[in-house]
C-alpha positions in Angstrom: -0.1 0.1 0.1 1.2 3.7 -0.8 2.3 5.9 1.9 -0.1 8.6 2.7 0.8 12.2 1.6 2.2 14.5 4.3 -0.4 16.2 6.5 -0.8 19.8 5.4 0.0 21.1 8.9 3.5 19.6 8.7 4.5 21.1 5.5 7.0 24.1 5.4 5.0 27.2 5.5 6.1 28.2 2.1 4.5 25.2 0.9 1.2 25.8 2.8 1.0 29.3 1.2 1.6 27.9 -2.2 -0.8 24.9 -2.1 -3.4 26.6 0.3 -3.4 30.2 -1.3 -1.4 30.6 -4.5 -2.6 27.3 -6.5 -6.4 28.2 -6.0 -6.0 31.9 -6.6 -3.9 31.2 -9.9 -6.6 28.3 -11.1 -9.4 30.6 -10.4 -7.8 33.4 -12.5 -7.4 30.8 -15.1 -11.1 29.9 -14.8 -12.1 33.5 -14.8 -10.4 34.1 -18.1 -11.9 31.1 -19.7 -15.3 32.2 -18.2 -15.6 34.8 -21.2 -14.4 32.3 -23.8 -16.3 29.2 -23.4 -19.0 27.8 -21.1 -17.8 24.1 -21.7 -14.3 24.9 -20.8 -15.5 26.6 -17.9 -17.4 23.8 -16.5 -14.6 21.4 -17.2 -12.4 23.5 -15.3 -14.8 23.9 -12.5 -15.2 20.2 -12.3 -11.2 20.0 -12.2 -11.1 22.6 -9.2 -13.9 20.5 -7.2 -11.6 17.5 -7.8 -8.8 19.4 -6.4 -10.8 20.4 -3.5 -11.3 16.8 -2.7 -7.8 15.9 -3.2 -6.6 18.6 -1.1 -8.8 17.2 1.8 -6.5 14.1 1.7 -3.7 16.2 3.2 -5.9 16.4 6.4 -6.3 14.0 9.3 -10.2 14.1 9.0 -13.0 15.7 7.4 -12.9 18.8 9.6 -9.3 19.8 8.5 -10.4 19.1 4.8 -13.3 21.4 5.5 -11.1 24.3 6.8 -9.0 24.0 3.7 -11.7 23.7 1.3 -13.7 26.9 2.6 -10.3 28.9 2.3 -9.5 27.4 -1.0 -13.0 27.8 -2.6 -13.0 31.3 -1.3 -9.6 32.2 -2.8 -10.7 30.4 -6.1 -13.6 32.3 -6.6 -12.1 35.5 -5.7 -9.5 35.0 -8.4 -12.1 34.0 -10.7 -14.0 37.2 -10.4 -11.2 39.6 -10.3 -9.6 38.1 -13.5 -13.2 38.0 -15.4 -13.8 41.5 -14.3 -10.3 42.6 -15.4 -10.7 40.8 -18.8 -14.1 42.9 -19.6 -15.3 39.9 -21.4 -18.9 38.9 -21.5 -19.6 35.8 -19.2 -20.5 32.6 -21.0 -22.1 31.3 -17.8 -24.6 33.3 -15.5 -22.8 34.5 -12.4 -25.9 35.6 -10.9 -27.2 38.9 -10.0 -24.6 39.5 -7.5 -21.4 38.0 -8.6 -19.6 38.4 -5.3 -22.0 35.9 -3.7 -20.1 33.2 -6.0 -17.3 33.6 -3.3 -19.4 32.5 -0.5 -21.2 29.5 -2.6 -17.7 28.5 -3.9 -16.4 28.6 0.0 -19.3 26.3 1.0 -19.0 24.1 -1.8 -15.2 23.9 -1.1 -15.8 23.1 2.5 -18.0 20.1 1.5 -15.6 18.6 -1.1 -12.5 19.2 1.2 -14.6 17.5 4.0 -15.3 14.6 1.6 -11.6 14.3 0.6 -10.5 14.4 4.4 -13.0 11.8 5.5 -12.3 9.5 2.4 -8.5 10.1 3.2 -8.9 9.2 6.7 -10.4 5.9 5.8 -7.9 5.0 3.3 -4.7 5.9 5.2 -6.0 4.5 8.6 -6.9 1.1 7.7 -6.1 -1.2 10.6 -4.9 -4.8 10.3 -7.6 -7.2 10.1 -8.3 -8.4 13.9 -8.0 -12.1 14.7 -11.6 -12.8 14.2 -12.0 -11.5 10.9 -8.6 -13.1 9.8 -10.0 -16.4 10.7 -10.6 -18.6 7.6 -14.0 -19.4 6.8 -15.4 -22.5 8.8 -12.9 -21.8 11.4 -14.7 -21.2 14.8 -13.6 -18.5 17.2 -14.1 -19.5 20.7 -16.3 -16.9 22.7 -14.8 -15.2 25.6 -16.0 -15.9 28.7 -18.4 -13.4 30.1 -17.6 -12.0 33.5 -20.4 -12.5 36.1 -20.4 -10.3 39.4 -21.5 -12.5 42.3 -23.4 -10.9 45.2 -20.2 -10.8 47.3 -18.5 -8.8 44.8 -21.1 -6.1 44.4 -20.3 -2.7 45.9 -22.8 -1.1 48.4 -23.5 2.6 48.1 
């Protein structure tokens, strides 16, 4: 089995800034520029961003850490998207709604759920325990039941 990726919190600070801030911002800028060119390409890149949020969650010990990362990454991604689209001046091929800055909040929430999903999946993958003796027994083998402990009246504690 492969070794799990290093946890995000143990990476050097410059890598944390790069992976947690710069990558979502730059990808958001690219998607923001594509937004004025092609709706299909926009949706493909948005799907890739979602996949990236799930994979980023793998660098956290659980869903909560992945959710935190997803909220920040999703917000930064949407900020880059909106700034690049605004600066380009192109007409959006996909509706940004009546109040485009709301996309930052929506992307942060979606990123939170996708990051949490990644953190949860990653935790299950990387923390698989060795099979117990009972589950490792071959089919047909019987495992002796453990004796139950019975408390006799003389062992009871009176309060």
